[in-house]
MIZASE-285573 format. One record per atom (N, C-alpha, C): atom name; y, z, x. Coordinates in steps of 0.2 Angstrom, whole numbers, plus 5000, padded with zeros to 4 digits. Each point is the difference from the previous one (the first is absolute). Layout:
N
  atomo  north    up  east
     CA      Y     Z     X
...
***
This chain:
303
  atomo  north    up  east
      N   5334  6517  5797
     CA   4995  5005  4999
      C   5000  5002  4993
      N   4994  5001  4997
     CA   4999  5001  4993
      C   5000  5007  4998
      N   5004  5002  4996
     CA   5001  5008  4998
      C   4997  5001  4993
      N   4996  4996  4998
     CA   4997  5000  4993
      C   4997  5007  4998
      N   4996  5002  5004
     CA   4997  5007  4999
      C   5005  5005  5000
      N   5004  5000  5004
     CA   5005  5006  5001
      C   5005  5000  4994
      N   5002  4994  4998
     CA   5004  4999  4994
      C   4997  5001  4993
      N   4993  4998  5000
     CA   4997  5002  4994
      C   4999  5007  4999
      N   4998  5004  5006
     CA   4999  5007  4999
      C   5006  5003  4998
      N   5006  4998  5003
     CA   5006  5004  4998
      C   5002  4998  4993
      N   4999  4994  4997
     CA   5001  4999  4993
      C   4996  5004  4996
      N   4993  5000  5001
     CA   4996  5004  4996
      C   5001  5008  5000
      N   5002  5002  5006
     CA   5002  5007  5000
      C   5006  5002  4995
      N   5005  4995  4999
     CA   5006  5001  4997
      C   5000  4997  4993
      N   4994  4997  4998
     CA   4999  4997  4993
      C   5004  4994  5000
      N   5001  4996  5005
     CA   5004  4994  5000
      C   4995  4994  4999
      N   5003  4994  4998
     CA   4996  4994  4999
      C   5000  4996  5007
      N   4994  4998  5001
     CA   5000  4996  5007
      C   4997  4993  4999
      N   5003  4995  5004
     CA   4998  4994  5000
      C   5000  4997  5007
      N   4994  4998  5003
     CA   5000  4998  5007
      C   5004  4993  5001
      N   5000  4996  4995
     CA   5003  4993  5000
      C   5004  4999  4993
      N   5006  4998  5001
     CA   5004  4999  4993
      C   5004  4993  5001
      N   5003  4999  4995
     CA   5005  4994  5000
      C   5007  5002  5002
      N   5001  5006  5001
     CA   5007  5003  5002
      C   5002  5005  4995
      N   5006  5002  4999
     CA   5002  5005  4996
      C   4999  4998  4993
      N   4997  5005  4996
     CA   4998  4999  4993
      C   5006  4998  4996
      N   5006  5003  5001
     CA   5006  4998  4996
      C   5003  4993  5003
      N   5000  4995  4995
     CA   5002  4994  5001
      C   5007  5000  5003
      N   5005  5004  4998
     CA   5007  5000  5002
      C   5001  5003  5007
      N   4995  5003  5002
     CA   5000  5003  5007
      C   4998  4995  5005
      N   4996  4995  4998
     CA   4998  4995  5005
      C   5005  4996  5004
      N   5006  5000  4997
     CA   5005  4996  5003
      C   5004  5003  5005
      N   4998  5007  5002
     CA   5004  5003  5005
      C   4999  4997  5007
      N   5005  5001  5004
     CA   5000  4997  5007
      C   4994  5002  5004
      N   4997  5007  4999
     CA   4995  5002  5004
      C   4993  4996  4998
      N   5000  4997  4995
     CA   4994  4996  4998
      C   5001  4993  5001
      N   5005  4997  5003
     CA   5001  4993  5001
      C   4995  4997  5005
      N   4997  4995  4998
     CA   4996  4996  5004
      C   4994  5004  5002
      N   4998  5005  4996
     CA   4994  5004  5001
      C   4994  4996  4998
      N   4994  5000  5004
     CA   4994  4997  4999
      C   4994  5004  4999
      N   5001  5006  4999
     CA   4995  5005  4999
      C   5002  5007  4998
      N   4996  5003  4996
     CA   5002  5007  4998
      C   4994  5004  5000
      N   5000  5006  5004
     CA   4994  5004  5001
      C   5001  5007  4999
      N   4995  5004  4998
     CA   5000  5007  5000
      C   5006  5002  4995
      N   4999  4998  4994
     CA   5005  5001  4995
      C   4999  5006  4996
      N   5004  5005  5000
     CA   4999  5006  4996
      C   5006  5001  4995
      N   4998  5002  4994
     CA   5004  5001  4994
      C   5000  5007  4998
      N   5005  5003  4999
     CA   5000  5007  4997
      C   5006  5003  4998
      N   5001  5006  4999
     CA   5006  5004  4999
      C   5001  5005  5005
      N   5006  5001  5002
     CA   5001  5005  5006
      C   5007  5003  4998
      N   5000  5006  4999
     CA   5006  5004  4998
      C   5003  4997  4994
      N   4996  4999  4995
     CA   5002  4997  4994
      C   5003  4993  5000
      N   4999  4997  5005
     CA   5002  4993  5000
      C   4994  4995  5002
      N   4999  4995  4996
     CA   4995  4995  5001
      C   5001  4996  5007
      N   4995  4998  5004
     CA   5001  4997  5006
      C   4994  4995  5001
      N   5002  4995  5005
     CA   4995  4996  5002
      C   5001  5000  5008
      N   4994  5000  5004
     CA   5000  5000  5007
      C   4995  4995  5002
      N   5002  4995  5004
     CA   4995  4995  5002
      C   5002  4997  5007
      N   4995  4998  5004
     CA   5001  4996  5006
      C   5001  4993  4999
      N   5006  4998  5002
     CA   5002  4993  4999
      C   4999  4996  5007
      N   4996  4994  4999
     CA   4999  4996  5006
      C   5004  4994  5000
      N   5003  4998  5006
     CA   5004  4994  5000
      C   4999  4997  5007
      N   5000  4993  5000
     CA   5000  4996  5006
      C   5006  5001  5004
      N   4999  5001  5006
     CA   5006  5001  5005
      C   5000  4995  5006
      N   5005  4997  5001
     CA   5001  4995  5006
      C   5004  5004  5006
      N   4997  5000  5005
     CA   5003  5003  5006
      C   4998  4996  5007
      N   5005  4998  5003
     CA   4998  4997  5007
      C   4996  4994  4999
      N   5000  4996  4995
     CA   4996  4994  4999
      C   4993  5002  4998
      N   4999  5006  4998
     CA   4993  5002  4998
      C   5001  5003  4992
      N   4995  5000  4997
     CA   5001  5003  4993
      C   4994  5004  4999
      N   5001  5005  4996
     CA   4995  5005  4998
      C   5001  5004  4994
      N   4996  5004  4998
     CA   5002  5004  4993
      C   5001  5007  5002
      N   5005  5003  4997
     CA   5001  5007  5000
      C   5001  5003  4993
      N   4998  5007  5000
     CA   5000  5003  4994
      C   5005  5006  5000
      N   5004  5001  4995
     CA   5005  5005  4999
      C   4998  5004  4994
      N   5000  5007  5000
     CA   5000  5004  4994
      C   5006  5000  4996
      N   5000  4999  4994
     CA   5006  5001  4996
      C   4999  5004  4994
      N   5005  5005  4998
     CA   5000  5004  4994
      C   5005  4996  4995
      N   4998  5001  4994
     CA   5004  4997  4995
      C   5000  5005  4994
      N   5006  5001  4998
     CA   5001  5005  4995
      C   5006  4998  4995
      N   4998  5000  4993
     CA   5005  4998  4995
      C   5007  5004  5001
      N   5005  4997  5000
     CA   5007  5004  5000
      C   5004  4998  4994
      N   4997  4998  4994
     CA   5003  4998  4994
      C   5004  5007  4997
      N   5006  4999  4998
     CA   5003  5005  4997
      C   5005  5003  5005
      N   5000  4998  5006
     CA   5005  5003  5005
      C   5005  4994  5001
      N   5006  5002  5000
     CA   5006  4996  5001
      C   5001  4998  5007
      N   4996  4996  5003
     CA   5000  4998  5007
      C   5001  4993  5001
      N   5003  4997  5005
     CA   5001  4993  5001
      C   4994  4998  5004
      N   4999  4993  5000
     CA   4995  4997  5004
      C   5002  5000  5007
      N   4996  5002  5005
     CA   5002  5000  5007
      C   4993  5000  5004
      N   5001  4999  5006
     CA   4995  5000  5005
      C   5003  5004  5006
      N   4996  5004  5003
     CA   5002  5004  5006
      C   4994  4998  5005
      N   5002  4997  5006
     CA   4996  4998  5005
      C   5001  5004  5006
      N   4995  5004  5003
     CA   5001  5004  5006
      C   5002  4995  5006
      N   5005  5002  5003
     CA   5003  4996  5006
      C   4994  5000  5006
      N   4996  5005  5000
     CA   4995  5000  5006
      C   4995  4995  4999
      N   4999  4997  4993
     CA   4995  4995  4999
      C   5003  4993  4999
      N   5007  4999  5001
     CA   5003  4994  4999
      C   5004  4998  5006
      N   4997  5000  5006
     CA   5004  4998  5006
      C   5002  4992  4999
      N   4996  4996  4997
     CA   5002  4993  4999
      C   5006  4999  4996
      N   5001  5004  4995
     CA   5006  4999  4996
      C   5006  5002  5004
      N   5000  5006  5004
     CA   5005  5002  5004
      C   5002  4995  5005
      N   4995  4996  5003
     CA   5001  4995  5005
      C   5004  4994  4997
      N   4999  4999  4993
     CA   5004  4995  4997
      C   5007  5002  4997
      N   5001  5007  5000
     CA   5006  5002  4998
      C   5000  5002  4993
      N   4994  5000  4996
     CA   5000  5002  4993
      C   4999  5008  5000
      N   5005  5003  4997
     CA   5001  5007  4999
      C   5000  5003  4993
      N   5000  4995  4995
     CA   5001  5003  4993
      C   5007  5003  4999
      N   5000  5005  4996
     CA   5006  5003  4998
      C   5001  5007  5004
      N   5006  5000  5004
     CA   5001  5007  5003
      C   5004  5004  4996
      N   4999  5007  5000
     CA   5004  5004  4997
      C   5006  5002  5005
      N   5006  5001  4997
     CA   5006  5001  5004
      C   5004  5006  4997
      N   5002  5004  5005
     CA   5004  5006  4998
      C   5006  5000  5005
      N   5006  5003  4998
     CA   5006  5000  5004
      C   4998  5006  5005
      N   5004  4999  5006
     CA   4999  5005  5005
      C   5002  5007  4999
      N   5004  5001  4994
     CA   5002  5007  4998
      C   4995  5003  4995
      N   4994  4997  4999
     CA   4996  5002  4995
      C   4996  5006  5003
      N   4997  5005  4996
     CA   4997  5006  5003
      C   4994  4998  5005
      N   4999  5004  5005
     CA   4996  4998  5006
      C   4993  4999  4997
      N   4997  5004  4996
     CA   4994  5000  4997
      C   4998  4993  4997
      N   5005  4998  4996
     CA   5000  4994  4996
      C   5000  4994  5005
      N   5004  5000  5005
     CA   5000  4995  5005
      C   4993  4999  5004
      N   4997  5006  5001
     CA   4994  5000  5004
      C   4994  4997  4995
      N   5001  5002  4994
     CA   4995  4997  4995
      C   5000  4992  5000
      N   5006  4998  4999
     CA   5002  4993  5000
      C   4997  4996  5006
      N   5002  5003  5006
     CA   4998  4997  5006
      C   4993  5000  5001
      N   4996  5005  4998
     CA   4993  5000  5000
      C   4997  4995  4996
      N   5003  4999  4994
     CA   4997  4995  4995
      C   5001  4993  5003
      N   5006  4999  5002
     CA   5001  4993  5003
      C   4996  4999  5006
      N   4998  5005  5004
     CA   4996  4999  5006
      C   4993  4999  4998
      N   4997  5003  4995
     CA   4993  5000  4998
      C   4998  4995  4995
      N   5004  4998  4996
     CA   4998  4995  4994
      C   5005  4994  5000
      N   4997  4995  4997
     CA   5003  4994  4998
      C   5000  5000  4992
      N   5006  5000  4997
     CA   5001  5001  4993
      C   5001  4993  4997
      N   4996  4997  4995
     CA   5002  4994  4997
      C   5000  5001  4992
      N   5005  4998  4997
     CA   5001  5001  4993
      C   4996  4994  4997
      N   4996  5002  4995
     CA   4995  4995  4997
      C   4994  4999  5005
      N   4997  4995  5000
     CA   4994  4998  5004
      C   5003  4998  5007
      N   4996  5002  5006
     CA   5002  4999  5006
      C   5000  4992  5002
      N   4995  4996  4997
     CA   5000  4993  5001
      C   5006  4997  4997
      N   5001  5002  4993
     CA   5006  4997  4997
      C   5006  5001  5003
      N   5001  5006  5003
     CA   5006  5002  5003
      C   5001  4996  5007
      N   4995  4999  5003
     CA   5000  4996  5007
      C   5002  4993  4998
      N   4997  4997  4995
     CA   5002  4993  4998
      C   5007  5000  4998
      N   5003  5005  4996
     CA   5006  5000  4998
      C   5005  5001  5005
      N   4998  5003  5006
     CA   5005  5001  5005
      C   5001  4994  5004
      N   4996  4995  5000
     CA   5001  4994  5004
      C   5005  4996  4996
      N   5000  5000  4993
     CA   5004  4996  4996
      C   5007  5003  4998
      N   5000  5007  4999
     CA   5006  5003  4998
      C   4999  5008  5002
      N   5003  5002  5005
     CA   4999  5007  5003
      C   5003  5005  4995
      N   5006  4998  4996
     CA   5003  5004  4995
      C   4995  5002  4995
      N   4995  4995  4998
     CA   4996  5001  4994
      C   4996  5007  5001
      N   4999  5002  5007
     CA   4995  5005  5001
      C   5003  5007  4999
      N   5007  5001  4999
     CA   5003  5006  5000
      C   5001  5002  4993
      N   4996  5004  4997
     CA   5000  5002  4993
      C   5006  5006  4999
      N   5002  5001  4994
     CA   5004  5006  4999
      C   4997  5007  5002
      N   5004  5004  5003
     CA   4998  5007  5002
      C   4997  5003  4994
      N   5003  5000  4994
     CA   4997  5003  4994
      C   4993  4998  4999
      N   4998  4994  5001
     CA   4993  4997  4999
      C   4995  5003  5005
      N   5002  5001  5006
     CA   4996  5003  5005
      C   5000  5007  5001
      N   5005  5003  4997
     CA   5001  5008  5001
      C   4994  5004  5000
      N   4995  4999  4995
     CA   4994  5004  5000
      C   4997  5001  5007
      N   5000  4995  5004
     CA   4996  5001  5006
      C   5005  5001  5006
      N   5006  5001  4999
     CA   5005  5002  5005
      C   5002  5007  5000
      N   4997  5004  4995
     CA   5002  5007  5000
      C   4998  5004  5006
      N   5003  5006  5001
     CA   4999  5004  5006
      C   4992  5002  5000
      N   4998  5002  4994
     CA   4993  5003  5000
      C   4995  4995  5001
      N   5001  4993  4998
     CA   4996  4995  5002
      C   5000  4998  5007
      N   5006  5000  5003
     CA   5000  4998  5007
      C   4997  5006  5004
      N   5001  5006  4998
     CA   4997  5006  5004
      C   4992  4999  4999
      N   4998  4999  4995
     CA   4992  4999  4999
      C   4998  4994  5004
      N   5003  4995  5000
     CA   4998  4994  5004
      C   5000  5001  5008
      N   5005  5004  5002
     CA   5000  5002  5007
      C   4994  5004  5002
      N   4997  5004  4996
     CA   4994  5004  5001
      C   4993  4998  4999
      N   5000  4993  4999
     CA   4993  4998  4998
      C   4999  4994  5005
      N   4993  4998  5001
     CA   4998  4994  5003
      C   4996  4996  4996
      N   5002  4994  4998
     CA   4996  4996  4995
      C   5002  4992  5002
      N   4996  4996  4997
     CA   5001  4993  5000
      C   5005  4998  4995
      N   5000  4993  4998
     CA   5004  4997  4996
      C   5000  5004  4993
      N   5006  5001  4997
     CA   5001  5003  4994
      C   5004  4995  4995
      N   4997  4999  4995
     CA   5002  4995  4995
      C   5000  5002  4993
      N   5006  4999  4997
     CA   5000  5001  4992
      C   5002  4994  4997
      N   4995  4997  4996
     CA   5001  4994  4996
      C   4996  5000  4994
      N   5003  4997  4994
     CA   4997  4999  4994
      C   4997  5007  4997
      N   5004  5005  5002
     CA   4998  5007  4997
      C   4994  5003  5004
      N   4999  4998  5006
     CA   4995  5003  5004
      C   5002  5002  5007
      N   4998  5005  5002
     CA   5001  5002  5007
      C   4994  4999  5004
      N   5001  4996  5006
     CA   4994  4999  5004
      C   5002  5002  5007
      N   4996  5004  5003
     CA   5001  5003  5007
      C   4994  4998  5004
      N   5001  4997  5006
     CA   4995  4998  5004
      C   4999  5005  5006
      N   4994  5001  5002
     CA   4998  5005  5005
      C   5004  4998  5007
      N   5002  5005  5004
     CA   5004  4998  5006
      C   4995  4997  5005
      N   5003  4996  5004
     CA   4997  4996  5005
      C   4996  5005  5005
      N   4994  5000  5001
     CA   4996  5005  5004
      C   4996  4996  5006
      N   5000  4993  4999
     CA   4997  4996  5006
      C   4993  5002  5001
      N   4996  5000  4994
     CA   4993  5002  5001
      C   4996  4993  5000
      N   5000  4997  5006
     CA   4996  4994  5001
      C   5000  4998  5007
      N   4996  4995  5002
     CA   5000  4997  5007
      C   5004  4994  5000
      N   5002  4998  5005
     CA   5003  4993  5001
      C   5007  5000  4997
      N   5002  4994  4998
     CA   5007  4999  4997
      C   5000  5001  4992
      N   4994  5001  4997
     CA   5000  5001  4993
      C   4998  5007  4999
      N   5004  5004  4996
     CA   4998  5007  4999
      C   5001  5001  4992
      N   4996  5005  4998
     CA   5000  5002  4993
      C   5004  5006  4999
      N   5003  5001  4994
     CA   5004  5006  4999
      C   4997  5003  4994
      N   4994  5004  5001
     CA   4996  5002  4994
      C   5000  5008  5000
      N   5000  5003  4994
     CA   4999  5007  4999
      C   4993  5000  4996
      N   4996  5004  5001
     CA   4993  5000  4997
      C   4999  5007  4997
      N   4996  5000  4995
     CA   4998  5007  4997
      C   5005  5005  4999
      N   4999  5006  5002
     CA   5005  5005  4998
      C   5007  4999  5004
      N   5000  4996  5005
     CA   5006  4999  5004
      C   5005  4996  4995
      N   4997  4997  4995
     CA   5005  4996  4996
      C   5004  5005  4996
      N   4998  5006  4999
     CA   5004  5005  4996
      C   5007  5001  5003
      N   5001  4999  5007
     CA   5006  5001  5003
      C   5005  4995  4998
      N   4998  4994  5000
     CA   5005  4995  4997
      C   5001  5000  4993
      N   4995  5002  4996
     CA   5001  5002  4993
      C   5005  5005  4999
      N   5000  5005  5004
     CA   5005  5006  4999
      C   5007  4997  5002
      N   5000  4996  5005
     CA   5007  4998  5002
      C   5003  4996  4995
      N   4996  4995  4997
     CA   5002  4996  4994
      C   5003  5004  4994
      N   4996  5005  4999
     CA   5002  5004  4994
      C   5006  5005  5002
      N   5000  5002  5006
     CA   5006  5004  5002
      C   5007  4995  5000
      N   4999  4994  5002
     CA   5006  4996  5000
      C   5002  4998  4993
      N   4995  4999  4995
     CA   5002  4999  4993
      C   5004  5007  4997
      N   4997  5006  5002
     CA   5004  5006  4998
      C   5007  5000  5003
      N   5001  4998  5006
     CA   5006  5001  5003
      C   5005  4995  4997
      N   4998  4993  4999
     CA   5004  4995  4996
      C   5002  5003  4993
      N   4995  5003  4997
     CA   5001  5002  4993
      C   5006  5006  5000
      N   4999  5004  5005
     CA   5005  5006  5000
      C   5007  4998  5003
      N   5000  4994  5003
     CA   5006  4997  5003
      C   5005  4998  4995
      N   4998  4999  4994
     CA   5004  4998  4994
      C   5006  5005  4999
      N   4998  5007  5001
     CA   5005  5005  4999
      C   5004  5002  5006
      N   4999  4997  5006
     CA   5003  5002  5006
      C   5006  4995  5001
      N   5005  5004  5002
     CA   5007  4996  5002
      C   4999  4995  5005
      N   5003  4994  5000
     CA   5000  4995  5005
      C   5004  5002  5006
      N   4999  4997  5006
     CA   5004  5002  5006
      C   5007  4996  4999
      N   5005  5004  5001
     CA   5007  4997  5000
      C   5001  4995  5005
      N   5003  4994  4997
     CA   5002  4995  5005
      C   4994  4996  5002
      N   4994  5001  4997
     CA   4994  4996  5002
      C   5001  4992  4998
      N   4999  4996  5005
     CA   5000  4993  4998
      C   4994  4996  5003
      N   4998  4994  4997
     CA   4995  4996  5002
      C   5002  4994  5004
      N   4997  4998  5005
     CA   5002  4995  5004
      C   4995  4995  5002
      N   5000  4994  4999
     CA   4995  4995  5003
      C   5003  4997  5006
      N   4996  5002  5006
     CA   5002  4998  5006
      C   4997  4994  5003
      N   4995  4997  4995
     CA   4997  4994  5002
      C   5004  4994  5000
      N   5000  4996  5005
     CA   5004  4993  5001
      C   4995  4995  5002
      N   4999  4995  4996
     CA   4996  4994  5002
      C   5002  4997  5006
      N   5006  4999  5002
     CA   5002  4997  5006
      C   4998  5004  5006
      N   5000  5007  4999
     CA   4997  5004  5006
      C   4993  4999  5001
      N   4996  4999  4994
     CA   4993  4999  5001
      C   4999  4993  5004
      N   5003  4995  4998
     CA   4999  4994  5003
      C   5002  5000  5007
      N   5006  5003  5002
     CA   5002  5001  5007
      C   4995  5004  5004
      N   4997  5005  4997
     CA   4995  5004  5003
      C   4994  4996  5002
      N   4998  4996  4995
     CA   4993  4996  5001
      C   5001  4995  5005
      N   5006  4997  5000
     CA   5002  4994  5005
      C   5000  5004  5007
      N   5004  5005  5000
     CA   5000  5004  5007
      C   4994  5002  5002
      N   4995  5003  4996
     CA   4994  5002  5002
      C   4995  4994  5003
      N   5001  4995  4996
     CA   4996  4994  5002
      C   5002  4997  5007
      N   5007  5000  5001
     CA   5003  4998  5007
      C   4998  5005  5005
      N   5001  5006  4998
     CA   4998  5005  5005
      C   4993  5000  5002
      N   4995  4999  4995
     CA   4993  5000  5002
      C   4998  4995  5005
      N   5003  4994  4998
     CA   4998  4994  5005
      C   5003  5000  5007
      N   5006  5003  5000
     CA   5004  5001  5006
      C   4996  5005  5005
      N   4998  5006  4996
     CA   4996  5005  5004
      C   4994  4997  5002
      N   4996  4996  4996
     CA   4994  4998  5001
      C   5000  4995  5006
      N   5005  4995  5000
     CA   5000  4995  5006
      C   5003  5003  5006
      N   5004  5005  5000
     CA   5003  5003  5006
      C   4994  5004  5003
      N   4995  5002  4997
     CA   4995  5004  5002
      C   4996  4997  5006
      N   4999  4993  4999
     CA   4996  4996  5004
      C   5003  5000  5007
      N   5006  4998  5001
     CA   5002  5000  5007
      C   5000  5007  5003
      N   5001  5005  4996
     CA   5000  5007  5003
      C   4993  5002  5003
      N   4995  4997  4997
     CA   4993  5001  5003
      C   4999  4998  5007
      N   5004  4994  5002
     CA   4999  4998  5007
      C   5004  5005  5004
      N   5004  5004  4998
     CA   5004  5004  5004
      C   4997  5007  5000
      N   4997  5002  4995
     CA   4997  5007  5000
      C   4992  5000  5000
      N   4997  4994  4999
     CA   4993  5000  5001
      C   4997  5000  4993
      N   4993  4997  5000
     CA   4997  4999  4993
      C   4997  5007  4997
      N   5000  5005  5004
     CA   4998  5006  4997
      C   5005  5003  4995
      N   5006  4997  5000
     CA   5005  5002  4995
      C   5000  4995  4994
      N   4994  4997  4999
     CA   5000  4995  4994
      C   5003  5003  4994
      N   4999  5007  4999
     CA   5002  5003  4993
      C   5008  4999  5000
      N   5003  4999  5005
     CA   5007  4999  5000
      C   5003  4995  4995
      N   4995  4995  4999
     CA   5002  4994  4996
      C   5001  5002  4992
      N   4995  5003  4997
     CA   5001  5003  4993
      C   5005  5005  5000
      N   5001  5004  5005
     CA   5005  5005  4999
      C   5007  4997  5000
      N   5001  4995  5004
     CA   5007  4996  5000
      C   5001  4997  4994
      N   4994  4997  4997
     CA   5001  4996  4994
      C   5002  5005  4994
      N   4996  5005  5000
     CA   5002  5005  4994
      C   5007  5003  5001
      N   5001  5002  5006
     CA   5007  5003  5002
      C   5005  4995  4998
      N   4999  4993  5002
     CA   5005  4995  4998
      C   5001  4999  4993
      N   4994  5001  4996
     CA   5001  4999  4993
      C   5004  5006  4997
      N   4999  5006  5002
     CA   5004  5005  4998
      C   5007  5000  5001
      N   5001  4998  5007
     CA   5007  4999  5002
      C   5004  4995  4996
      N   4996  4994  4999
     CA   5003  4994  4997
      C   5001  5002  4992
      N   4996  5004  4997
     CA   5001  5002  4993
      C   5006  5004  5000
      N   5001  5005  5004
     CA   5006  5004  5000
      C   5007  4996  5001
      N   4999  4995  5005
     CA   5006  4996  5002
      C   5002  4996  4994
      N   4995  4997  4997
     CA   5000  4995  4994
      C   5004  5003  4994
      N   4998  5006  4999
     CA   5003  5004  4994
      C   5007  5001  5001
      N   5002  5002  5006
     CA   5007  5002  5002
      C   5004  4994  5000
      N   4997  4994  5002
     CA   5004  4994  5000
      C   5002  4998  4993
      N   4996  5002  4995
     CA   5001  4998  4993
      C   5003  5005  4996
      N   5002  5006  5004
     CA   5003  5006  4996
      C   5006  4998  4996
      N   5004  4995  5002
     CA   5006  4999  4996
      C   4999  4994  4995
      N   4994  4998  4999
     CA   4998  4995  4995
      C   5000  5003  4993
***
């Protein structure tokens, strides 16, 4: 769906600069962010100043492969310079949008507190670990490093402290957004998954005035991160990398074995229950894959 008129009107009403087609972010150093990796098109690019901060907002088009098919999807991304803030490079991926990573056992960094910590802090940490995958540096680099050296992924707590403060965790618990990334002195926030499309390919687009909601969230997040520098850290907080490459391999092997066992067991069952239960085959195959993944990870737990 083309939202050119809606975005152009919004830009003109606010005195922003508008480009229907561009080559990506205007800042060269921002083009290496993970949210722009393998992008093949940029549309509805608006540039302006909001709450005394310059920003860019654009719809990023990427080719996506699903179920043996491929198509193009667009996602709205906000980009704001964060220079001058003492913040580490990090990526936050919403767990609701990363089911595949959870299936592989890739969790990023978990925040840990002792059982005797204050209840409100325990709840904040539990909510964060439930809702987000935290990667120090870039997510792709972190995943690659995990396969070769899991210890490499655990930075010092002092380095990651600015995003582990109670105020930041409290803010994140109250918002709904897509990927949050800070790299090369830029904050990028992607629109939350809204599944606005037919079929297996869907866009995640905010158009016109609705873009201001994401712009507000991104600016609020920068304010919270900036204010967190004067906030005391949680006592006893530690970072833990729970990813284990052997668990991933065990899960994949178990899922493959479970899938084929479930698939082939479905055929003799058809003769017993009748052809009208043909859907039993994919159900058994997918159920076998899930069970096999679970068993495979636990068999490799001690590795």
